[in-house]
Each structure stands twice: as structure tokens, then as C-alpha cells.
C-alpha positions as CSV (number, residue, x, y, z in Angstrom):
1,M,-2.6,0.9,-21.5
2,K,-4.3,-0.6,-18.6
3,R,-1.1,-2.6,-18.2
4,I,1.0,0.4,-18.2
5,W,-1.2,2.4,-15.8
6,M,-0.8,-0.5,-13.4
7,I,2.7,-0.7,-13.6
8,L,3.1,2.7,-13.0
9,A,1.0,2.5,-9.9
10,V,3.1,0.0,-8.7
11,A,6.2,1.3,-8.9
12,A,4.9,4.8,-7.5
13,L,3.7,2.8,-4.5
14,I,6.8,1.1,-4.1
15,S,8.8,4.0,-4.3
16,C,7.2,6.0,-1.9
17,Q,7.5,3.2,0.8
18,G,11.1,4.0,0.8
19,K,10.6,7.7,1.7
20,E,11.0,9.4,4.8
21,Q,8.2,11.0,6.6
22,S,8.2,14.8,7.5
23,N,9.3,14.9,11.4
24,N,6.8,17.3,12.6
25,S,4.7,15.9,15.2
26,L,1.3,15.5,13.3
27,E,3.1,13.9,10.7
28,T,4.3,11.4,13.0
29,E,0.9,10.9,14.6
30,R,-0.6,10.6,11.1
31,T,1.6,7.3,10.7
32,K,1.6,5.8,14.1
33,S,0.2,2.3,13.8
34,A,-2.3,1.3,16.3
35,D,0.2,-0.9,18.1
36,S,2.1,2.2,19.0
37,L,-0.2,4.2,20.8
38,V,-0.7,3.3,24.3
39,K,-3.6,4.6,26.3
40,D,-1.7,7.5,27.7
41,D,-1.1,9.3,24.3
42,I,-4.4,8.4,23.0
43,A,-6.2,11.6,24.7
44,E,-2.8,13.6,23.3
45,V,-3.2,12.5,20.0
46,E,-6.6,12.8,19.9
47,A,-6.4,16.8,21.6
48,R,-3.8,17.4,19.1
49,L,-5.7,16.1,15.7
50,K,-8.7,18.4,16.8
51,K,-6.7,21.3,17.7
52,D,-5.4,21.0,14.0
53,G,-9.0,20.7,12.6
54,Y,-9.5,16.6,12.2
55,Q,-12.5,14.8,13.1
56,T,-11.9,12.2,15.5
57,F,-13.7,10.2,18.6
58,S,-12.2,7.4,20.9
59,Y,-14.2,4.5,22.4
60,K,-13.4,1.6,24.5
61,E,-13.9,-2.0,24.0
62,G,-12.6,-4.1,26.9
63,D,-9.1,-3.0,27.6
64,T,-8.6,-1.6,24.2
65,T,-9.3,2.3,23.4
66,Y,-9.9,3.0,19.7
67,L,-9.3,6.4,18.3
68,M,-11.1,6.8,15.1
69,Q,-10.2,9.6,12.6
70,Q,-12.3,10.8,9.6
71,Y,-10.3,10.2,6.3
72,Y,-11.7,11.0,2.8
73,M,-11.8,8.6,0.5
74,V,-11.6,9.9,-3.3
75,F,-12.9,7.8,-6.4
76,L,-11.6,8.6,-9.4
77,K,-13.7,8.1,-11.9
78,S,-13.7,8.1,-16.1
79,G,-14.2,11.5,-17.2
80,P,-15.7,13.1,-19.9
81,T,-12.7,14.0,-22.0
82,R,-10.8,10.6,-23.1
83,S,-9.7,11.9,-26.5
84,Q,-6.2,12.5,-26.0
85,D,-3.6,10.6,-28.1
86,S,-1.5,8.2,-26.8
87,T,1.6,10.4,-26.5
88,E,-0.7,13.0,-24.6
89,A,-2.5,10.2,-22.5
90,A,1.0,8.9,-21.4
91,E,2.3,12.3,-20.4
92,L,-0.8,13.1,-18.3
93,Q,-0.3,9.6,-16.7
94,K,3.2,10.1,-15.8
95,Q,2.3,13.5,-14.4
96,H,-0.5,11.9,-12.6
97,M,1.6,9.6,-10.9
98,A,3.9,12.4,-10.2
99,H,0.9,14.3,-8.3
100,L,0.2,10.8,-6.2
101,S,3.4,10.4,-5.1
102,R,3.7,14.2,-3.8
103,M,0.5,13.9,-2.3
104,Y,1.9,10.4,-0.4
105,E,5.2,12.2,0.4
106,E,3.6,15.4,1.7
107,G,1.5,12.9,4.1
108,Y,-1.8,14.1,2.6
109,T,-2.6,10.6,1.4
110,S,-2.4,7.0,3.0
111,L,-3.4,4.7,0.5
112,T,-3.5,4.9,-3.3
113,G,-4.4,2.3,-6.0
114,P,-6.1,1.6,-9.7
115,M,-9.2,-0.6,-10.1
116,G,-8.7,-4.1,-11.4
117,D,-11.0,-3.7,-14.0
118,D,-11.7,-1.4,-16.9
119,G,-14.8,0.2,-15.6
120,E,-16.0,3.5,-14.8
121,L,-14.0,3.8,-11.6
122,R,-10.4,4.1,-12.2
123,G,-9.1,4.0,-8.9
124,I,-9.2,5.3,-5.2
125,V,-7.0,7.6,-3.0
126,V,-7.6,7.8,0.8
127,Y,-6.8,11.3,2.1
128,N,-5.8,12.5,5.3
129,T,-6.7,15.8,5.4
130,P,-9.0,17.8,8.1
131,T,-11.8,18.6,5.7
132,M,-13.5,17.2,2.6
133,E,-13.1,20.5,1.0
134,E,-9.1,20.1,1.1
135,A,-9.3,16.5,0.1
136,D,-11.6,17.5,-2.9
137,S,-9.1,20.5,-3.7
138,L,-5.9,18.5,-3.4
139,A,-7.3,15.9,-5.6
140,K,-8.6,18.2,-8.3
141,L,-4.9,19.0,-8.7
142,D,-4.5,16.1,-10.4
143,P,-3.5,16.7,-14.0
144,M,-5.7,13.8,-15.2
145,V,-8.6,15.4,-13.0
146,K,-7.6,18.9,-14.6
147,A,-7.4,17.5,-18.2
148,G,-10.6,15.9,-17.8
149,R,-9.5,12.4,-18.3
150,L,-10.6,11.5,-14.5
151,V,-13.1,13.1,-12.3
152,V,-13.4,12.8,-8.3
153,E,-16.2,11.7,-6.0
154,V,-15.3,12.4,-2.3
155,H,-16.6,10.6,0.8
156,P,-15.8,10.9,4.6
157,W,-14.6,7.3,5.8
158,W,-14.0,6.8,9.5
159,V,-11.0,4.6,10.6
160,A,-9.2,3.6,13.6
161,K,-6.2,5.3,14.1
162,G,-3.3,3.7,12.8
163,G,-5.6,0.7,10.9
164,K,-4.0,-1.4,8.8
165,L,-5.0,-4.0,5.6
166,K,-4.2,-7.5,6.2
């Protein structure tokens, strides 16, 4: 089952990479890389994000100005109801992956992935929402969470706008 979950997660992430982002300006700003944010637009982007309810601040280090944004890291943990039979668990997994894909396509999430072991922590999703309450609410729409197979734990996380994994 763990292997199936990992394969489905990788497939969902790969399929999401090819999807076009929405054309609205906030969506564009959500996905801009740090390299493309020039000094002149940082203040504009920050003002727009703040107007839309996002928590931000900027600071300068040498010649570089960083725009920090608060994201919400959602930890998906094993829930109290894990007694579903294999057919029901497989269907919940399919719905779970569809939910995660939808959250990515609609611009609510930035990173998603399962853990590499079989511990209590099952996965992490980074939500790009103005409030912790919205991230929590969206995470709780996940069919696995609704079924009690997973529970969510939400924490605020500050990241430089456009930061990327290496």
C-alpha cells in the first residue's frame, strides 16, 4: 500500500507540473521566482499580497531585497479511523490525490509530498493562503481527513517569496 501511495503521489505531482496557472495577477505573483522579482516590483507585490490578507515583510541584505511571505505547513498524520478495507482505502487514496491535485491547480498549495517511512507523519502540504484558518479548512476537505484516516496539524512557515528547493 505504501508503494502505491508513493507512486500515486509522484504521478499527481508530475501531472500538476504541466498544468497552466490561472492568469489572475495574484496567482502570477504567488508563483513568481525570486530571480524575477526586481527591486521595483517587490513593494508592489508586497502591497498586493497585504491587500489580499497575506502576512508579509521585506528586508534588505546587501544589494538584495527579500520579500518574506507566511505560508502554512500542514502535517498529514495517521488518523484514528484506519479500519477501511483495501477497496475503500484505495478509493479514498484516489479521492485524496484528486483533492491534492485540485488544491495545486487552484493555487492553494505550493509543495506536497508523502513521507518516506511508515510513521505517524504521513505527508506534508504547504498551503499558500492568507490565513491559517483557510489552510486548515482546505486541508480538512481532503476525503482522507473526512474519513478519519488522516488528521491535520497546521503551522505557520515564513519563506522568501519565490524560494525554491535545491
